C-alpha positions in Angstrom: 99.3 253.1 206.5 103.2 253.6 205.0 105.0 254.1 202.1 105.8 250.8 201.6 101.7 250.2 200.7 102.1 251.8 198.1 103.6 249.7 195.4 106.6 251.3 193.9 105.4 252.7 190.5 101.5 253.7 192.2 99.8 251.0 189.9 98.0 249.2 193.3 97.8 251.5 195.4 95.8 250.3 198.8 96.1 248.6 201.0 94.4 244.8 201.4 95.6 243.5 198.2 94.0 240.8 197.0 91.6 240.9 200.2 90.1 244.5 199.3 87.3 243.3 198.1 83.3 242.7 198.0 82.6 239.4 200.3 80.1 238.0 197.9 83.5 238.0 194.8 84.5 234.9 196.8 81.4 233.6 198.2 80.6 233.2 194.3 83.9 231.9 194.1 83.1 229.0 195.6 80.2 228.0 194.7 81.4 228.5 191.0 83.9 226.1 192.2 81.7 223.9 193.1 80.0 223.7 189.8 83.6 223.6 188.0 82.5 226.3 186.3 85.4 228.3 184.8 84.9 229.0 181.3 85.9 231.9 179.6 84.3 235.2 180.7 83.9 238.6 179.3 82.5 241.4 181.3 83.2 245.2 180.5 83.0 247.7 182.5 81.1 251.3 182.0 79.2 254.5 182.8 75.5 253.8 182.5 74.6 257.1 182.4 76.5 261.1 183.0 76.0 263.1 185.3 74.5 266.1 185.4 76.2 269.2 183.1 78.7 266.4 182.5 78.9 266.4 179.0 82.3 264.3 178.6 83.7 261.7 180.7 87.4 261.1 180.3 89.0 257.4 180.6 91.3 257.1 183.1 92.5 254.8 185.8 93.7 251.8 183.2 97.4 251.3 185.0 96.5 251.2 189.0 94.0 248.2 187.2 96.8 246.2 185.2 99.7 246.3 188.2 96.8 245.1 190.2 95.5 242.1 187.9 99.8 241.6 187.3 99.9 241.3 191.8 96.9 239.4 192.2 97.3 236.2 194.0 96.2 234.5 197.6 99.2 234.7 200.3 99.3 232.5 203.1 98.4 234.6 205.4 95.0 235.5 203.0 94.0 232.1 203.3 94.4 231.7 206.7 92.7 235.2 207.1 89.7 233.7 205.3 89.8 229.9 206.6 89.8 231.3 210.4 86.4 233.6 209.5 84.7 229.9 208.7 82.7 230.7 205.5 85.1 229.0 203.1 85.9 225.0 202.8 89.6 223.4 202.8 89.4 222.4 199.6 88.5 225.5 198.0 90.8 227.9 199.8 93.6 224.7 198.2 92.1 226.0 194.7 93.0 229.9 195.5 96.9 229.6 196.2 97.9 229.0 192.7 95.2 231.1 191.5 97.1 234.5 189.3 95.4 236.6 186.6 95.5 234.7 183.0 93.4 237.1 181.1 93.2 239.8 178.6 92.1 243.0 178.8 90.6 245.5 176.2 90.9 249.1 176.8 89.9 253.1 175.7 93.9 255.0 176.3 94.4 256.7 179.2 93.0 259.8 178.3 90.7 259.2 176.0 87.3 260.8 176.1 84.3 259.7 176.2 80.7 258.9 176.7 77.7 256.5 178.5 76.7 252.7 177.2 81.1 252.8 175.7 82.6 250.6 177.5 86.1 251.9 178.6 87.7 248.3 180.6 86.4 244.6 178.2 88.2 241.9 181.0 88.2 238.6 179.8 89.7 235.1 181.7 88.6 232.4 183.7 85.2 233.3 184.8 86.9 232.7 188.7 89.8 235.5 187.3 87.7 237.5 185.6 84.8 237.4 188.9 87.0 238.1 191.9 88.3 241.8 190.0 85.3 243.3 190.0 85.6 244.9 193.4 89.1 246.5 192.8 89.0 247.2 189.3 86.0 249.1 189.8 87.3 251.3 192.7 90.2 252.0 190.3 88.4 252.7 187.0 85.9 254.6 188.8 87.4 257.0 190.9 90.9 258.2 188.5 87.9 258.9 185.3 85.9 260.7 188.0 88.8 262.8 189.3 90.5 263.5 185.7 87.2 264.1 184.6 86.8 266.8 186.6 90.6 268.3 186.4 89.9 268.5 182.7 86.9 270.9 183.0 89.1 272.7 184.6 92.3 272.5 181.9 88.7 273.8 179.9 87.6 276.6 181.5 91.8 277.8 182.1 93.6 277.0 179.4 97.3 278.0 179.0 96.8 278.3 182.7 99.0 277.1 185.6 96.9 274.6 187.2 98.3 273.1 190.1 96.8 270.3 192.3 96.2 271.1 195.7 94.2 267.9 196.7 96.0 265.5 199.2 95.0 267.1 202.9 90.8 266.5 202.0 91.5 264.3 199.9 89.2 261.1 201.1 92.6 258.7 201.9 95.9 258.6 200.8 94.9 256.1 197.8 92.0 259.4 197.0 95.1 262.2 197.5 97.9 260.5 194.8 94.4 259.1 191.9 94.1 262.2 192.1 96.5 263.4 191.3 97.6 261.1 188.8 94.6 261.9 187.2 95.0 265.3 187.1 98.1 266.1 186.0 96.6 263.5 182.8 93.6 265.4 181.8 96.2 268.7 181.3 97.2 269.6 185.0 100.5 271.7 185.1 101.4 269.2 188.1 100.8 268.4 191.9 101.5 269.9 195.6 102.1 265.7 196.7 105.3 265.0 197.4 105.3 261.1 197.1 102.5 261.8 194.0 105.4 264.3 192.8 107.8 261.8 192.9 106.3 258.3 191.7 104.3 259.2 189.1 107.2 261.7 187.5 104.5 264.9 187.8 106.0 268.3 188.2 105.5 269.8 192.0 104.8 272.7 194.0 104.5 274.7 196.8 104.3 278.3 198.1 104.2 278.4 201.9 101.4 278.5 204.6 100.1 281.1 207.0 101.7 279.4 209.8 105.1 280.2 208.2 104.2 283.8 208.1 102.5 283.7 211.3 105.8 281.8 213.0 107.3 284.7 212.5 105.5 287.4 213.2 106.9 290.3 211.3 106.2 289.2 207.5 109.5 290.8 206.2 111.2 288.6 208.2 109.0 285.4 206.7 109.4 286.5 203.3 113.2 286.8 203.3 113.9 283.6 205.8 112.0 281.8 202.6 113.6 283.5 199.7 116.8 282.5 200.7 116.2 279.4 202.2 114.7 278.3 198.5 116.2 281.6 196.1 114.7 280.1 192.5 111.5 278.9 194.0 109.8 282.1 196.2 106.3 281.8 195.6 104.5 284.3 198.8 101.8 283.9 200.6 99.7 287.3 200.7 96.7 287.0 202.8 97.3 285.6 206.0 97.0 289.9 206.8 95.7 292.4 204.9 96.6 291.4 201.1 97.6 294.6 199.4 99.9 295.5 202.5 101.7 292.2 202.1 102.2 293.0 198.1 103.9 296.0 199.4 106.2 294.5 201.7 107.2 291.9 199.3 108.3 294.9 196.7 109.9 296.1 199.5 112.5 292.8 200.6 113.3 292.4 196.5 115.1 295.5 196.7 117.0 294.2 199.6 117.1 290.7 197.6 117.9 291.8 194.1 121.1 292.8 196.1 122.2 288.8 196.5 120.9 287.9 193.0 117.5 286.9 194.2 113.9 287.3 192.4 110.9 287.2 194.2 109.7 284.0 191.7 105.2 285.4 192.6 102.8 285.7 195.3 99.9 283.3 196.9 96.7 285.1 197.4 94.0 282.6 199.0 91.0 284.5 199.9 88.5 286.5 200.0 88.0 288.7 196.5 90.5 286.7 194.5 89.7 288.9 190.9 89.9 292.1 193.2 93.0 291.1 195.1 94.8 290.3 191.9 94.6 293.1 189.8 95.7 295.7 193.1 98.1 293.3 194.1 99.8 292.8 190.0 99.3 297.2 189.7 101.5 297.0 192.7 104.3 295.0 191.6 104.3 295.9 188.4 105.2 299.5 190.2 107.4 298.6 192.1 109.7 297.0 189.4 108.0 293.0 190.0 106.7 292.5 187.3 108.0 289.5 186.3 106.6 288.2 188.7 103.8 285.5 188.8 100.2 285.8 190.4 98.8 282.4 191.9 95.0 282.1 193.3 94.1 279.0 195.7 91.2 278.3 198.0 88.0 275.9 197.1 88.9 276.2 193.4 86.9 274.3 190.8 86.2 275.0 187.3 83.1 277.6 187.7 85.5 279.7 190.0 88.4 279.3 187.2 85.6 280.5 184.6 84.2 283.7 186.7 87.5 285.0 187.2 88.8 284.5 183.5 86.0 285.8 182.4 86.7 289.6 185.2 90.3 289.3 183.4 91.9 288.2 186.9 95.5 289.0 185.9 95.5 285.3 187.6 98.3 283.4 186.0 98.3 280.2 187.7 95.7 278.7 190.2 95.7 275.9 193.4 92.3 273.5 193.0 92.1 270.6 195.4 89.3 270.0 197.5 86.2 270.6 195.1 88.4 268.6 192.2 89.1 265.4 193.6 86.3 265.1 195.3 84.2 266.0 193.0 82.2 268.1 194.5 79.2 269.2 191.9 78.9 265.2 190.3 81.1 262.6 193.3 80.8 259.5 191.4 79.7 257.9 188.2 76.8 255.8 187.5 78.8 252.7 186.8 78.9 249.0 186.1 81.4 245.7 185.4 79.2 243.2 183.5 78.9 240.1 182.4 78.5 240.5 178.4 79.9 236.8 177.1 80.4 233.7 179.1 81.9 230.4 178.1 81.5 232.0 174.1 77.2 232.9 174.7 76.3 236.4 174.6 74.8 237.5 178.7 72.3 239.9 179.3 71.3 240.7 182.3 67.1 242.9 181.8 66.2 244.0 185.2 64.7 247.6 185.1 66.5 250.5 184.4 70.3 248.4 184.3 69.6 246.5 181.2 73.3 245.9 179.8 74.3 245.5 175.8 75.2 242.0 175.3 78.5 240.5 173.9 81.6 241.6 174.2 81.5 244.7 171.7 84.2 247.4 170.7 83.7 251.4 170.1 84.2 253.3 166.8 84.6 256.9 166.4 84.2 259.0 163.6 85.2 262.8 163.0 83.7 265.2 161.1 86.1 267.2 158.1 87.8 269.8 161.6 88.7 266.3 163.3 86.4 267.2 166.2 84.1 264.2 167.1 81.1 263.7 165.1 79.8 260.0 166.9 80.5 256.7 168.5 79.0 253.4 167.6 79.3 250.5 170.0 79.7 247.2 167.7 80.1 244.3 169.1 83.7 241.8 168.5 85.0 241.5 165.1 82.5 244.0 163.2 83.3 246.7 161.3 82.1 250.2 161.5 83.1 254.0 160.3 85.7 255.6 162.2 88.6 254.2 164.5 88.3 251.4 167.2 89.4 253.0 171.3 89.0 249.4 172.2 93.1 247.8 172.5 94.4 244.9 174.1 96.3 246.2 176.7 97.1 242.6 178.9 97.6 238.9 176.8 97.7 235.9 178.5 98.1 237.8 182.6 100.6 239.7 180.4 101.1 243.4 180.2 102.2 244.7 176.5 104.1 247.2 176.8 101.9 250.8 177.1 102.3 254.8 177.0 104.3 256.8 179.8 102.1 258.9 181.8 103.3 261.8 179.3 102.3 260.1 176.6 98.8 259.4 177.9 98.1 263.0 179.0 99.7 264.1 175.1 96.9 261.8 174.0 94.1 263.1 176.2 95.0 266.8 175.2 94.3 266.1 172.0 91.6 264.1 172.9 90.3 267.2 174.7 91.2 269.2 170.9 89.0 267.1 169.7 85.6 267.8 171.8 83.3 270.0 169.9 82.6 272.9 171.1 79.1 272.8 172.6 80.6 269.6 174.5 83.1 271.5 176.5 80.7 273.9 177.8 80.0 273.9 181.9 76.8 273.3 181.5 74.2 270.9 180.3 75.0 270.3 176.3 73.3 268.7 173.4 75.2 265.1 173.9 77.2 264.0 171.4 75.5 261.1 169.5 76.8 257.3 170.7 74.5 254.4 168.0 74.5 250.7 168.8 75.4 249.0 165.8 72.6 247.2 164.3 74.6 243.9 164.0 73.9 244.4 168.2 70.3 245.4 168.2 69.0 242.8 166.6 71.2 240.7 169.1 69.5 242.0 171.8 66.5 242.0 170.1 67.3 238.0 169.9 67.9 237.5 173.4 64.7 239.3 175.0 62.5 237.4 172.8 63.8 234.0 172.9 64.2 234.4 177.3 60.1 235.9 176.8 
């Protein structure tokens, strides 16, 4: 996989283009083609239930989805590859040659706090377009929302602290590494260690040194001095290759030599052991050695729970590198999400499967807030209904044309405002009473009527 396999602006981050889909999307398209079924259809993406200990989600992935939809097309090579499978007729394949996404997308803005059973994205388009994109739209929205929601919990657990995405090396593939950097920055992280993500999305980049760098030198003092002279504005030195506190004393000695040349040690990093205990001892060593300005940065299998515990112990740590457990969402590695048909040819549609029934019709989500501006409750209503509160879904693409969208930094600011509106109980790292999500009387009546008609 090369850099060229990723969209220039990071939207369609994956390899494979239009063929990155499930087989049944294409076999259904051929059957729709045979039956001349291509009336307007509306599908909605939502999460059926929150994972354990999750009291909210953060919507993410809209920009990559819109990039994917803009680029949707079958090239000659794609059609040839499908023809060689022997599964599809020539007349059907010929009909795909001019397929483009011509539909409309309504969505919660990225960074919006959301809950179970709420449509996050609604796609309305001719049936074959809306059906074809199901798998990739789900793939992008699911992962981005999963990572953003996990990262948001770390932001709430360590308010005001520097948080850096350290997740590339253990991410589940290159795309996950890029999208987790984007999602974590959206959720409030300070930056990323992943260079391509930093360059592509305009995310601040952070980096220190590896243990191998220290080991290659053999002598810690020489390693620290070489790096500080090579990166005089970013001299953050790794302490725990051998003995953490001894390395801190070496940093003090090196800093005195460097000061004569106008170079200051910016900070140190600790990556192993009892981080709170090491940080306390290192802080004392640095302060006594005249390096009170030097920051302490910690990493090593951190997540929101570890951050909470370190801060509860008053560890003098200024920033954290958070990677594996964030970008794999280790404690809740998937969302029970779905992309379901809610209307076809102007008629509401409802799935009644046991345990997986859906709410029919195109819908809107209205949010009520209390006197302090905190979320008081949401109402899922039929599109066109009026309910108390602010409507959350807004047009993002009309007739295949993307509307002006906020920058990633603007979406990040929106996410910060959203987190500030969460009720205190919803910010907890353990299960709490959920925010009330009600269905409107009209939506409830539609369900009863449809169920009665099909009984």
